[in-house]
MMTF fields as JSON, N, C-alpha, C and O atoms, coordinates in Angstrom:
{
  "mmtfVersion": "1.0.0",
  "mmtfProducer": "UNKNOWN",
  "numBonds": 119,
  "numAtoms": 120,
  "numGroups": 30,
  "numChains": 1,
  "numModels": 1,
  "chainsPerModel": [1],
  "groupsPerChain": [30],
  "chainIdList": ["A"],
  "bondAtomList": [4, 2, 8, 6, 12, 10, 16, 14, 20, 18, 24, 22, 28, 26, 32, 30, 36, 34, 40, 38, 44, 42, 48, 46, 52, 50, 56, 54, 60, 58, 64, 62, 68, 66, 72, 70, 76, 74, 80, 78, 84, 82, 88, 86, 92, 90, 96, 94, 100, 98, 104, 102, 108, 106, 112, 110, 116, 114],
  "bondOrderList": [1, 1, 1, 1, 1, 1, 1, 1, 1, 1, 1, 1, 1, 1, 1, 1, 1, 1, 1, 1, 1, 1, 1, 1, 1, 1, 1, 1, 1],
  "groupList": [{"groupName": "UNK", "atomNameList": ["N", "CA", "C", "O"], "elementList": ["N", "C", "C", "O"], "formalChargeList": [0, 0, 0, 0], "bondAtomList": [1, 0, 2, 1, 3, 2], "bondOrderList": [1, 1, 2], "singleLetterCode": "X", "chemCompType": "L-PEPTIDE LINKING"}],
  "groupTypeList": [0, 0, 0, 0, 0, 0, 0, 0, 0, 0, 0, 0, 0, 0, 0, 0, 0, 0, 0, 0, 0, 0, 0, 0, 0, 0, 0, 0, 0, 0],
  "groupIdList": [1, 2, 3, 4, 5, 6, 7, 8, 9, 10, 11, 12, 13, 14, 15, 16, 17, 18, 19, 20, 21, 22, 23, 24, 25, 26, 27, 28, 29, 30],
  "secStructList": [7, 2, 2, 2, 2, 2, 2, 2, 2, 2, 2, 2, 2, 2, 2, 2, 2, 2, 2, 2, 2, 2, 2, 2, 2, 2, 2, 2, 2, 7],
  "xCoordList": [84.36, 83.852, 84.126, 83.019, 84.677, 85.296, 84.398, 83.831, 84.007, 83.014, 81.536, 80.642, 81.327, 79.91, 79.821, 78.909, 81.39, 80.991, 80.72, 79.746, 81.227, 81.495, 80.05, 79.638, 79.208, 77.723, 76.932, 76.202, 77.035, 76.344, 76.925, 76.1, 78.148, 78.084, 77.284, 76.285, 77.625, 76.737, 75.283, 74.572, 75.072, 73.395, 73.088, 72.113, 73.841, 73.353, 73.924, 73.628, 74.797, 74.902, 73.889, 73.093, 73.702, 72.175, 71.277, 70.62, 70.777, 69.692, 69.469, 68.488, 70.728, 71.168, 70.831, 70.507, 71.058, 70.759, 69.718, 69.619, 68.577, 67.208, 66.657, 66.01, 66.935, 66.221, 66.273, 65.186, 67.462, 67.803, 66.734, 66.001, 67.256, 65.905, 64.99, 64.519, 64.566, 62.512, 62.491, 61.549, 63.797, 63.422, 63.73, 63.558, 64.37, 64.676, 63.645, 63.716, 62.834, 61.653, 60.517, 59.922, 60.591, 59.349, 59.478, 58.452, 60.564, 60.946, 60.616, 59.565, 61.399, 60.623, 59.684, 59.415, 58.268, 56.959, 56.626, 55.84, 57.077, 56.532, 57.078, 56.7],
  "yCoordList": [-60.236, -60.821, -59.244, -58.706, -58.758, -57.19, -56.382, -55.609, -56.197, -55.4, -55.866, -55.021, -56.98, -57.407, -56.925, -56.523, -57.272, -56.818, -55.555, -55.145, -54.614, -53.196, -52.764, -51.915, -53.418, -53.039, -53.444, -52.594, -54.097, -55.001, -53.757, -53.065, -53.564, -52.37, -51.297, -51.152, -50.526, -49.506, -49.34, -48.408, -50.585, -50.772, -50.908, -50.642, -51.197, -50.777, -50.039, -50.141, -49.209, -47.538, -47.156, -46.848, -47.095, -46.24, -46.438, -45.447, -48.033, -48.135, -47.466, -46.803, -47.799, -46.988, -44.978, -44.209, -44.725, -43.314, -42.427, -41.358, -43.469, -43.805, -43.595, -42.586, -44.581, -44.934, -43.736, -43.259, -43.055, -41.795, -40.701, -40.22, -40.617, -39.487, -39.809, -39.077, -40.855, -41.174, -40.729, -40.099, -41.148, -40.075, -38.947, -38.162, -38.82, -36.961, -35.972, -34.745, -36.57, -36.659, -35.913, -34.836, -37.167, -37.6, -36.749, -36.247, -36.546, -35.698, -34.413, -33.885, -33.761, -32.21, -32.547, -32.138, -33.391, -32.827, -33.081, -32.273, -34.197, -34.132, -32.361, -32.144],
  "zCoordList": [-57.27, -56.102, -55.25, -55.219, -54.886, -54.465, -55.287, -54.515, -56.456, -56.83, -56.26, -56.228, -55.889, -55.574, -53.609, -52.886, -53.374, -51.356, -51.729, -51.097, -52.611, -52.554, -52.554, -51.763, -53.542, -54.232, -52.673, -52.161, -52.342, -51.19, -50.146, -49.549, -49.998, -48.912, -49.033, -48.328, -49.859, -50.633, -50.446, -50.073, -50.84, -50.59, -48.529, -47.825, -48.365, -47.043, -46.184, -44.994, -46.6, -46.587, -46.762, -45.875, -47.941, -48.94, -48.246, -47.927, -47.614, -47.086, -45.764, -45.425, -44.957, -43.474, -43.59, -42.684, -44.923, -45.221, -45.021, -44.418, -45.995, -46.376, -44.913, -44.636, -43.982, -42.931, -42.189, -41.861, -41.802, -41.57, -41.271, -40.408, -42.938, -43.656, -43.029, -42.158, -43.286, -42.749, -41.356, -40.875, -40.563, -39.056, -38.921, -37.989, -40.221, -39.471, -40.295, -40.221, -40.961, -41.8, -40.687, -40.654, -39.789, -39.139, -37.92, -37.462, -37.38, -36.26, -36.913, -36.552, -37.898, -38.176, -38.074, -36.945, -38.652, -38.647, -37.411, -36.916, -36.567, -35.222, -34.255, -33.104]
}
């Protein structure tokens, strides 16, 4: 169960990083 929880947390953190990267890229283009 701990592994699944860790995986979910990692997935959420990774998704956040991706979203931030997209925002940064858009800001750089603009």
